[in-house]
N, C-alpha and C positions, 0 to 999 in steps of 0.2 A: 497439297503435298509439300514437304519442306524442300527448300531449294538445294540443299546439299545433304549428303548422307550423314555428315557430322551433326546435323540438327535433328536426326531421327530420335524420338523418345523410345527408350527401351521398354519392351513389353514381355512379360514372363509367362510362358505357357506351363501350367502345372499338370496338364493332362498327360496320361501315360503314352498316348499315341498322337499327340498334337491335335486332338479332336477340337479343342477350343479355337485353334487357328482356322480350321475349316469354317466354323460358325462365324468367326470374326470376318473372314473373307466374304461370306455370303451376305452379311448384314451391314458391314462397314466399308470394306474396300470397293464394293460394287457401286457405292454411291458416288456422286460427282458434285463437289469434291468428296473424298473419303470421310466417313463419319468418325469423328474422334471419340465421342462418348456414346454410351448405349442407353441414355435416358429414354424411358418409355418402352424399352424392349424387355420382354418377359421370358423367363425360362421356367421349366419344371424339371427338377432333378429327382428321379425316382431311384432310390438306393443311393442317396447322396454321399454316404460314407464320411470321409474326413473333409474338413473345411478347406484345406489347401492341398495336402499331399495327394497326387493323382486325381485331383478334382477337375472335371470338365468345365464346371461353371465358375471356379474361383477367379480366373482371369477376367471372365465376363463381369463378375461382380465388381472387380477393380475398375472396369471400364464404365460402370454405371448401370449395368443391367440389374434387375431385381426379380425375385420370383419365389417359387415354392420349393422347399427341400423336404423330401419325404424319406424318413430313415427309421427303421424298426429297432435298431440297437440303441438302448437308452443312453449308454455312455457317449456314443457318437452324436446322438441327438442333443445331448446337453452341451457338448463342445461346439456344435453348429450354432446353437442359440447364442453362445458367448462370442464366437469368432465371426459370425455372419449376422450381426444384430439387425440389419435392415431387411433380411429375408424372413419369410414365414417358414417355421420349422414344424412339420407335422410328424409326431412320434407314433407311427403305426406302420403296418405292412400294407402295401397296395395289393389287392387281390381281386377275385371275381365276385366276392360276396362278403357280407358282414359276418363277423364272428371272431374267433381267436385261432391263432396258428402257432405252431412250434417253430421258433426262429433259432437257427444254429449259428452261434458265434465261434470264431477262432481267436481266443484271447491273444492280445499282443500283435495281431496282424491287421486289424481293421476290417477283416473279411467276415461275411455273414451270409447265410442263405436260408430260404424257406424250403429248398429242395433237399429232401432226405438223402437222395442219392449223391448229391454234391457233398453233403456233410460226411457221408460214409467214405467217399473218395478222399476227402481231406484227411480223415482219420487214418486211412490206409497209408497215406503218404507221411504219417508221423506227427500230424498236427493234433493238438488237443481241441476238442469241440465241446461247447457248453450249450445245452438246450434251454431256452426260456420261452415263456408264453407271451405273445404280443397280440394287440388288437389288430384286426384285419378289416379293411374297408374297400369297396370298389373305387377305382381311380376316379370314375365320373363323380361319385359322391364327394370325394375329397376336393376335387376341382370346383364343384358347385358351391361348397361351403367357404372356400378360402380365396377364390379369385373373383374380383369385381368385374372383370371383363373376359369374354370368351377368347380374346386374342392371346395365343401362346406362340411365340416366335420360334422357340426351340425346346424340345423335350429329349431328355436322356433317360434310358431305362437300362439299369445295370443291377440286376438282382440275383446274380449267380445261379442261373438255371430256372428261375421262376417267371421268366418273361411271358410265357404263354398265359399264365394265370393273371398277370397284370393286364395284358392286352385284352383278355376276356372281360375285364371290368371297365374297359374304355370303349365307348360306342363310336367315337370319332364323328359324332353328329353336332352336339352343342360346342364341343371343343375340338378344333382341328389344328394341331401344331403345324407350323409352316415346314419345319425340318425336324426329323426324328433320328436319333442315334440309338441303336439297340444292340447290346452285346449279343454276339451270334456264334460264340464258341463255348463249349463246356469248360468250366473253370479249370485252369492249370493245364489245358490241352489246346490243340488246334482243331479238334473235332467239331464240325459244324452242328449248330443246334437250332437253326432258323426254320427248318422244314415244318415244325409243328405250328408256327404262328405267322409266317410270312404271307401265306395265301390270303388270309383275312385282311391284311393291310392292303394288298394289291386290289382286292375286291372293293375296298372302301375308298379307292381313289388316290392311292399313294404310289409314287414312282420310285423304283430302286435307283439310287444315284451312285452308290459306291460300296465297296467292301474294303476295309483298311487292314485286314488281317485279324482283327478282333471284333469290330463292329460292322453292322450293315446300316447304311444311311438311306433314308427315305425322305422324299419331298412331296408335299401335297400337290396334286395336279394343278390346282388353281394358282400355285406359285412355282410352276416348273421352270421359270426363268432363273431360279437359284441352283438348278441341277449342276451346271458346269462348275460353278464356284465351290459347291460342296464336294464334287468329285475330285477336285485338284488337291493332291496331298501337300504337306508342308515342304517348301522348297527354298532355294537360296534367295529368291526375291522377297519372300516373307521376312527373312532375316536381314537382308541387305537394305531393301527399300523401306521396310516397315518396322524394323527393329525388334522382331520376334526372336526370343531365345528360350530354349527349354530349361526348366527349373534346375535339373541336375547339371546341365552345362554351365548355367549361371553360377551355381554354388561351387563347381569345380574350378571355374576361372578365378573366383574370389580366393579359394583355398590355395591355388597355384601362386597367385600374387603374394599371399601372406607367407606361404612356405618359402618362396624365393627370397623375400625380404629377410626372413628369419635366418635362412642358410647364409646369406651374405653377411648378416650381422654376426653370426657365430664365427664365421671365418675371420672376420675382423677382430673379434674378441681373442681368438686363439693366437693369431699372428701378432697381436699387439697387447698381450695379456697384462703386461706391467704398465704400459703407457697410460692406460685409463684407470689404474688402481690408486694412484696417488694424486691428491689435489695439487693444482698449480702452485698454490702458496707453499706447499710442502716441498715441491721441486725447487722453488726459489730459495727456500731455507737451506736445503741440502747443497745447492750450487754455491751459496755464500760460504758455507762451512768448508766445502772442498777447495774453493779458491783460497781461503785463509790458510788451510793446511798446506796447499800447494806452494804458496809463497814462502812459508817457513822451510819446507822440504827443499825447494830449489836453492835456497841459500846455504844448505848444509854441505859438509865436505863429502858425504857419501853419495850425494845426488848423481855425480857423473858416473859412478860405478853402477848404481842401481838402475840408471837410465838404460845402460847397455843390457843389463840382465832383464829388465822389463821388456825390451824389444824382443829378446829371445823367447820370453814367456808368451808374448802375444803371437809370435809365429807358431809356437807349439800349439796354442789354443786353436788357431785357425786350422791347423792340420788335423786336430782332433775332430772339429766340426765337419770337415770334409769327409773324414773317415766314417762318422756317424751317418751322414747322409747316404753313404754308399753301403751301409749295413742294413739289410732288409729284415733282420731277425729281431730277437728280444731287446738288443741294445737300443734300436730305433724306437721300439714301443715304449721302452723305459723313458726315453727322452720325451716322447709325446705325453706320457702320463705326468711327467714332471711339469711340463708346460701347462697341462690341464689343471694340475694341482695348484699352481701359482694363480691361475685365473679364479678358481672357485674359492681359494683362500682369501683373495681380495674381496669377494662378495660376502663371505661368511659373516664378518662383523656388521655388515650393513643389513643383513637379512635376519639376524638373530639378536635378541636383546642382550646387551652386555652383561646383564645380571646373570644369565646362564653361563657366561664365559668367565666368571670370576672377576668381572670388572664393574660391579654395581656401583652406582653413585651413592652418596650419603642418603640414609633413609629419611624420607619426608612424607608429608601428607598435604594434599590440596584438592581443590575442585578440579574436575576434568577440564572445564573451561571457566576460569575464575571471573571473567568479566561480568559485572552486574550481579554477582553473588555476594551474600553477606559474609562478614569475617567469620572464620571458623571458631568453634568454642575452644577456649583455652589459649587462643593466639596471644603472643607477647611480642611487641615490636614488629608487627606485621608478619611474623612467622609462627607456624603452628608446630608445636612439639609432638611428634607421633606417639609419645609415651604418656600423654596427658590429655585432658579435655574430652574424655570419652573415646579416645583413639588408641589408648594403650591396650595391649592384649592380655594384661593381667586384670584381676577384678578391680572394679572402680574403687578409688580411694575417696575419702571424704572431700578432698579438694576437687577431684574429678566430678563428683556429684554436684558440687557448687557451680563449677564451670558449666556443666551441661544444663542444670536448672536455669541459670542466668541466661544462657543462650536461647533456650526454648521460650523463656518468658519474654525475651525481646521480640519474639515472633508476633503473629503467626505467619508472616511472609506470604500474605494472600492478597495484596493489593494488585490492581490490574497489571501494572508493569512487571511485577515479580511473577505473577501467574504466567504471563507471556514468556518470561525468561525461563520458567520451569519446563516449558515444552522444548527440551534440550537435546533430543535424540538419545538420551541416556535414561529413559524411563523416570524422569523427574528426580534428578540426583538430590535436589534439596529436600523433596518430600521423603525420599528413601532414607536420607540421613536423619531427619526428624524421627521417622518411624523406628529406625535402628537404635537411636539414643534413648527413645522412650522405652523400648524393649529392654535395654540394658538397665535403665532406672527401675523398671518393674521387677526384673530379676534380682536386682540388688536390694529390694525392699520386701522380703518375704513377710508373711504374717508372724505374729509372736509365737504361734504354735501351728504346725502343719495341719491342713485339713485332713480328717480321717478318710481313708479310701480303702474299703474292704469289700467292694462289690465283686460280682463274679464275671466281670467283663474285662477284656483287654482292649486298650486303645493302640492301634497300629497306624503310624503316619505313612500313608500311601502316596503322598504327593510326588515322590521321586519316580513313581511308576506311571504318572499321568502324561506320558508322551508316546506317540505312535512309533518313535524312533529309538526307544530305550533298548529294544532288542533283547538279546540274551546275554549281554556282556556288560562289564563295568558295574556301576552301582545297581543297575536294573537286575543283573544276574543274582546278586546277593539279596536285594530287596524282595524280588519275586520268590526266591527259594525260601526266605524267611516267612513270607506271608503264607505260602502254600503249606509250609511245615506247621505253622501255628493253627491254620484252619483245619488241617488233618487231625491235629492233636485235640483241639477244643470243640470243633464244630462251628459253623458260621454264626450260630445264634449268640455265641459268646465273644465274637470278634467284631469290634467297631472300627471302621476305617475313617481316618481323617483325610479329607480331600480338599482340593481347591476347585470349585465348580467352574472357574474361569479357564481351567486347562482342559486337556482332552479327557473324555470319559475313560474311566478305568475299563480295561477289557473284561468281558464277562467271565472268562476263565480264571481271572485273578480275583475279581470282586465277589464272585459267587452270590450268595444271598445275604452277605454281611450288611449291616446297617452302615450308612455313610453319613458323616457329619462334617461340618466345615469349621467347627471350633468347639472348645470345651469351656463351659462356664463353671463358676463355683458350685452352682446348683447341680451340675452333672457329675462332679468329681466323686461323690460317694458311690456311684454305680460302677467304678473301676477299681482295680487293684494292681494292674500292671500296665506300664507304658513301654512300647517297643518303637524305637526310633532308628530306622535303617540308614538314615543319611543326615546326621546331626549338624553338619556344617554347610549344607547346601540350601536349606529352607529355613525361614524364620520360625523361631519357637513361639512367637506371639500367640498363635491360636490355641495353644495348650499350656500357657503359663500356669493357670490354676492347678493343673495336675502335677506340674513340676514343684509346686509349693505344697504338695500333699504327701501323705504317707505311702502312696502307691510305689511299688517297686519299679525302678526305671532302668531299662536295658538299652544300650546304644551299640550299634554296629559302626565301628570306627575304621575309616578308609586311609586317611593320610593327614599329614600336617604340612603339605607342600607349600601353601601360601606363606607359612611362617619361615620356610627355608629361603623364599625369594620375595621378601616384602616390598622391594622396590619395583617388582613387576605386578604382583597381585594386590598389594595393600597400599599403594601410593595414592589412591583416590579416596576421598572422604567417605562417601557412602559405602563403597565396597569394604573399606577397612572397618567401619563401625558395624556393618552387617556380620562380618566374620567374627569380630570381637563379641557380638551378642551370641553367636553360635557357641563360642568358647565358654562364655558365662553359663549358658544352659548345660553344656557338656559337663561342667564341674559338678552339677547337681545330680548326675546319674549314679546309680548304685552298682551297676555291673556293665562290663564292657566286653564285647566280642570283636576282636581285632582281625583284620584280614591278613596280617603278616606278623612275624616276630619283630620285624623292624618297627612297626607301628606300636606293638605292645611295649617294646623297650622305651619308646619315646613318650608314651602316654603319661607316666608319672610326672615328668617335668612340665608337661602342658597343663595338667589339672591341679598341680601343686600338692599332690598327695599320692601315696601308694594305694592303688585301688584294692579293695578287699577281694574282688573277683574279676579277673580278666583272663580271657582265653583266645586262642587263635583257632578259627574255624572257617571252612570253605563249604560252598554248596556241594552236594554229593556228586554232581556231574562234572565238577571241575577237576577232581584229582585222578580221574581214570586215565591211565597211561597206556597208549597203544604200543604194539610191537614195532620193531624196525621193519623197513620195507627193503626188498631185494632190488638190486640194480641202482644205477645212478640217476638222480632226478634230472629232468630235462625241461621243466616248466620255467616260468618267469622268475626273476628275482622279486620277491614280495617285500614291500615296505609296510609294516604294520605300525600305524601312527594314529593321530587324532587331530581335531581342529583347534589346536592351541600351540603356542610357540614351544612349550616345554617338551613336546613330542619330537622336536628337531627333525622335521620332515625334510627341510632343505639340506641339513647335514647328511642325512641318509642318501638323498639323491646325488649330492655332490660327491660323496665317497664312491657310490656306484659308478658315477660318470668317470671318476679317476681310475677306478679299478678296471674298467672295461675300455678305457681309451686306447686307440690304436688298433682295435679289432676291425675285421672286415665286415662282420655281420651286424645288423642293427640291434640295438639294445632291446631287451624285452623286460620291462619293469612294470609291475602292477602295484598301485598304492591302495591299501585298504584302510578304511577309517576316515576318509575324506569325502564321503558320498555327497554329491551336490556341489563339491568344491573343485570341479575339474579345471576350471580356468586358473585358479590359484596354483594348483599342482603343475599345470602346463607352464606357467610363468616361472615357477621355481625350477622346473627341469631345464628351461632355457637358460636361466642364471647358472645352472649346473653344467652348461655347455653340452647338453644333450640335443639330439635332433628332434624336431617336432614329431610327436606321435610315439616316441620311444618310451615315454612314461605315461601310462593311462591310469585313470581313477576308477576304481570299482564302485558300483552302486551298492545299495543295501543288499546283503547276502544272507541267505538262509544258512542254517547250521550245516546242511548237506553241501551247499555250494562252497562254504568256507572250508570244510574238511577236504573236499576234492581239490580245491585250489592250493591249499597248504601241502597236501599230500604229494602233489606233483612239482612243488616249487624247487627251483635250483638252490635257493637259499631264502631264509627269512631274516630281514634286518629290522631290529628294534633299537633305535638310536636315542631314546628318551634321555633327557637330562636328569629326570627324577621320577620315581613311582612309589606308591605305597605297596602295591602288589602288581606285577606285570602279567595280566591275563594273556596278552599276545604271546609272550614267551611260553606260557603253559599250553595255550591252544596249539601253537606251532609244533611243540615237541609231542603233544598228544596225537597230532596228525602225522607224525613221522618226519617232520622237516628239520633240517639243520638250521641252527640259529647263530647269527652274529649279533651281539647286543652291546649296549653301553655298559661300561664297568661302573655300576652304581650298587649301593647296598641291596636294593630290592632284587636285582638280578643275581647277585652273589648268593643271596639266601636260597634262590631257586635252583641254580645250576652250578654253584661253586665258582672258584677261580679257574681261569684258563685263557689261552690265547684267543678264544672266541669272544672274550669280554675286553673291550677297549675303551679308552677315554673318549666320550662323545664329543669333546671339544677339539679333538685332533682328527681332521679329515684324512691325513696321511695314514694314521694307524688304522682307522676304520676301513679305508680302502685296501690296506694290506691284508686285513683279516678277511674282507670280502673276496679278494683274489684267491686266498688260501682255501676258503671253505665252499665257495660257489661251485655248484655242479657236482658235489660229492657228499658222502655221508660221514666224512671224517669228523670226529668230535661228537656225533649224534649219540652214540652209545653212552658216552660219559655224561652228557647232558641229561639223557633219559634216566640214567641211574641215580644221579643226584636229585632230580625232581621226584623220583619215586621215594626217596628217603625223607622228604619234607614232613615235618611233624605238625599235624593239625587235626582238629576234630570235625565231625560232620555238623554243618550249620543247622540243618533242619532238626536234627536230634537234640542239639544243645539248646536251641531256642525253645523247643517244646518242653524239655525237661526243666529248664530254669523257670519257665512261665508256670507250669503246673505246680512247681514247688512254692510259688508265691501267690497263686490265684486265690482270691478271697471267696467267701461262701455266701455273703449277703446278696440277696436278690433285690436290687434297687432299680425300679423302673426309671428311665430317663424322663424328666418333666415334660409334659406336652406343651406345645406352643399356646400362648394365650390368644384367644380369638374373640373379638367383639363383632357382633353383627348389627345391632341397633343400640340406640340409647344416646342421650345427649351428653353422657359423661365420657364418651370415647376420646382417648388421648392420641393426638396425631403429631408426629414430628415431620416437618417439611424442610428438606435440605435443598437449597436452590440459590442461584445468583439472584441479586435483588438490586433495585435502583439505589444509587445513581450509576451503577455499573452499566456500561454502554453496550448493552445487548438486548435484542428483542425478547429473549427469554426472561431477562430480569424484569422488564416492563410487564410481561404477561404474568409472571409470578407475583408481582406487586399487586395486581388487580385480583388475582385468585386468592392470595393470602388474606386480603381484606375481607372477602366474602366467606372464606373457609373459617375464619376466626369466629364468625357468627354462628357456625353450625357445630363446632366441636371445641374441645380444649386443645388449642393449637400452640405448638412451640416452633418457632422459625429458627433454623440454623443456616447462617450465611457467612459471607466474608466479613472481615473486621471493619471494612470501610463502608458497609451498607448503612443506609439511613432508614431504620425501621421505626414505624410509629410506636409511641409508648404503649398504646392499648394492645399491642401484639407482643406476647412473651417471645424473647429471642435470645440467642447466644451465638458465639462464634462457632463456625463449622470445625475449627481447629480443636475446640474443646471436646467435640465428639471423637475426632480422630485420636486425640491424646489418650482417651480412655480405652481404646481398642475395643475388644468384644463387649466390654461393659458399657460402651458409649450409647447403646440403644435404649438404656434406661428401662422404664416400665411402660413404654408407649404401646398402645394397641396396634398402631401402624406407623411405620417409618417410611416416608416417601422421599425419593431422591429424583431431582429434575436434571436431565442430562441433555447436552447438545454437543455439536461437533466443533468446539473451539476451546481455547486455553482457559476460558472462564470456568470450565467444568473440571479442571484437574483435581481440586480437593474433593469434589463430589464423587468422582470415580474412586478416590482413595477410600472414602467411607464404605463403599460396597465390599471392600476386602475384609472388613471386620464385622459388619452388621448386615443382617438380612433385611433388605429394603425392597419396597415397590419402586420400580424404575419407570419414570415418565419420560418418554423420548420426544424431543422436539425436532429432531433431524432424522432424515431417512438413511443416513450413513454416518460412520464414525472414523472413516479411513484417514482423513486428514489429521485429526487429533492424535490418533495412534502413531501416524508417521512422524508428526512433530515431536512426540514424546519419545518414541523408541527407534526411529529410523526405519529404513526400508525393510531390513531383516525382521524387525519387531512387528511391523504391520503385516508382513507376509505370514508370519506365524499365526497371527489372529485370524487372517483371512482363510487360512487353510485348515484351521481346526475343525474337526468333525467331518473332514473330507478324506478321500483316498490320495489326494495330491499333496506333495511336499514342496512344490514350486508352482509359480503362476505362469500360465501361457495364455495370451501374450504377457510380456513382462509388465511389472507394476507401473513402470514409467509410461508404457504405451496405454495402459488402462487409465492412468491419471490424465493423460493428454486427451483422451476421449472417453468420458465417463459412461458412454453407452456400452463400452466393453467391460465395465467394472464387474468382476465375477462375484464379489462378496462385499456386503455392506459393512462388515467389521463389527457385528453385534454379538459374537459368540460369548465373550467374557461377560458382558452386561446381562445377556439373556439368561445365562446359566447361574450367575451369582444372584440375580434378582428373585424375590419371592413371586413377583408377578411383573409382567411387562405391559406397559400402557403406552399407546402412541396415537397420534392424531391423523395419520395418513392411511386411509383405507386401501390405497393402491400399493403401498409399500409393505403392508402387514403380511400378505401371503408369501412374499419373497423372503422376508425375515424368518417366517416360520419354516420355510423350506431350507434355509441356510443354517438355522440353529436348532430346529426341532422343537422350538418353544412357540406356542401360539400367543401373539399379543392380543390384549384387549384394545379395541379401537374406540376412541372417544374423539370424534371430530371437533375441531375448534369451535368454540362459541364466541360471540361478540364480547369483547372486553368491556365495552361501555354501552349499555342499552339506554337510549334516551328515555328519561322519566317524564315524558309528556304524552298527551293523547295523540298528538300529531307532530310530524317533523315540519316545522314552519321555517320561513326564511330567517327569522330571528334565531331559531335553534341552530340553523346552519352557520349564521354569522358568529354565534358564540363558539361553535366548534372550530371555525377557522381562526378565531382569535386565540383560543387555547393552543392550537397547533402552530401558531406564529405564521400563518399564511397571509400573504398580502391580498388585497381585494382586487387588484388589477391583473392578476395572473390566474390562469386556469391550472389546477393541480390534478394530475391523473395518478391514481393509485392502482396497483395491480395486486390482486389477491390470488395466491397460489404461485406455482412455479412456471416460469416462462421458458427456460432453456432446458430442453430434454437431454442435452449433452451433459449437464451438470446436476440435475435434480430429477427425481422421479415424479411423474405427473399423477 
């Protein structure tokens, strides 16, 4: 036992009723000395539920106990496997016999029961219940299968009313838990439930030790020395002498500490708002200027007169301050607001890009992190002109083409050092720039005559819809409406969807039975007559350039040109600028434009360099419905409708709300919509806005009904964006009957006209004044509603259908089938892989494989430019394949890409974006490579694709620290882009199939070098040692396979 209380190590109890402390006391504290760890101690948790929250065994797990977790709910069982990796999780219901049972879950609560009566009771109390069928097994059978020893030190049974059935399946002969804790009241009540099953426990040699108000505790008679310890409830000695604290108290203490620190910090900010706003050097400069001015003034004749007047003024000012302090009403609140305003104004330029505030620096372009990167194309004297070298937003000039061609020719930038540099947390900025410039060059080099395209099919680019988070607003709202409209007009058999299989699957209700393709080749073009692009400036046009160079009628839905309004924010980095410029190049080739606002329609001719023959403004049919006004004054929160980028001005809105409500007695009630998953950022912004912790909260993703109800009751809706193409938040708010204060920008004026509810978003003072005026009232709503109802636009679904039908061809042209070879010596194979002397095991392996494969087929090897490939193997640079885009696959019968979890594989991942390849995996995860390329946010996106989760629990950092917690291997993109998935690990294949839905082909490793002798003699061994450079006087031990289960799968 520690010598002082200060040495006690804290232990957290996660259990609802401190049950885990009773168990600890029985098996740890009773020992002499007390047992610190539970190594060798075993539990069985029947109805385990959550891994931590209210878990009886979670703290025991932390102390070293291990055991069996039995849970019928599939979602909870999955989480248990992730968060309790050293326990055995059995996904079934413990019962009295084998079979299936109906398991009733209560979504969102973690509750579930096999007892129909308990489920009905939950429904009567207002909970939704969902019935699923689960496997049922006797508890004896489960224990015999999964436990190597009959010794069970502790068993918990918590199955919401099905305890009798569980105990009927437990004979208590082969397995006799030392201590048992069984829930003994009906769920949600204090009515006892033990009468049905307790007698059989007592008959089988168990002693009742305690009832804690929820559970009844039993001890096996052969271990009755534990009864006293089990019977003692949680007490002050447990906390003081042994460091136990319950989880909710632990979290509350942490929260109190944080809250106290934040409140103290805020008081300091408000009381000293100016002191911290100006840098010390600025103070020194101002002091010097004041001293100089003071010297000249004191020498003037008027000084002695103004000195007396100044003293009188200071006395008057002091009297005014005293009067204000004694004034409890509006004047004092006005002073508080003014102080608050000075504070938030000091933060405004530090939290908002100066480009939005009209203080943008000179336009330029550079790498995000220039160190180690090549000079940009078109650079002169170490500087890059943003209007030339492939970075100009106008069409490429002949000089631009020369600069770009020369820069690409200087590549391919795939030596080992550069590949390592390309894993830059920015998704390979160098590779992205090369791809974008090549797309620009291809767009600028159309064929002499366009390819005829008169087929009876429509190509619809659906990539903007491949996100579980696109919801029903923004680009997704327009894209989904357009897709549903065209499907309704033509039928699914005539609509072909362009998708990226590395992203989320398209929802079935959007995709229907439409054919899905990943690219269009010249051979495919005659089958189409219309291209519909719902998001021309957000995804690369590379997959369908052949149709852009055809006679097909091309229709684009245009949202905005905001990056061109703020180039120093959106277009200052090389890859992003070139990608946007490529999108503009493609946009100029469209025939017809559907704009989301008159603002965008008016701006379009200057962007594309011509007056379009046909451009219209259209909205989805559901957007323009305007509801009636509501009676009474709104009493809900002030709602900030925003988004996850600086242009949305979230801080400005929070700061203005903070100023407008400063000096009030009631806590602020502010809800931020559009920042789901970004609660921490919103919290920090609210603190900078001098709000109290918790006054501004972040909404999660909301259904249409939830959004309507929230906006309907809002005191006010604030939309403070610096720029918009069309402001759906303003439309949605007014449609729901909410009063709006918004930024005075052209998009908002188009919707609701001019008025005092539109203010300069760069002025927190004016924004705060408007919020004070309109918050908690319907003043101005009728005028806003009337102006919105007058907006002139067409129905998007009808327009897209009419224009497509008018241009749809009549030729029935089948899309060419894929070429497949099954046998024959003439099979042509492309192998894209790292190759010696690259310093990787995969390069060595591929070197041996390629040599043998070359004897079996017509092989072409594609690898990095510094590879040393024997002359007898046909080979070319992997960059030559990437440069050709979709045409890079040539006429090969099979294109094979070899992949691993390191920077050597950056270009080989790039190939999979444009060519259908067979992927051969040499590693059992790709997490580290994606993290190096895209950062934490990027790898989390890959790991959560195809799941119901949008965030990782535990955090990615915790999972990387202990790879046993790793929830996803990161193969979604590779598995879905590949024609087939081949791997060498039999143990990893089932998990990858579970995570991706794609079953890998398993080909275990073969020996790279097979001795070509009848026997392995000492001379053969000596030759091998010489080839490997091994000395004769040392013993060399090689390990085949993986050793550390924390970092690799076995």
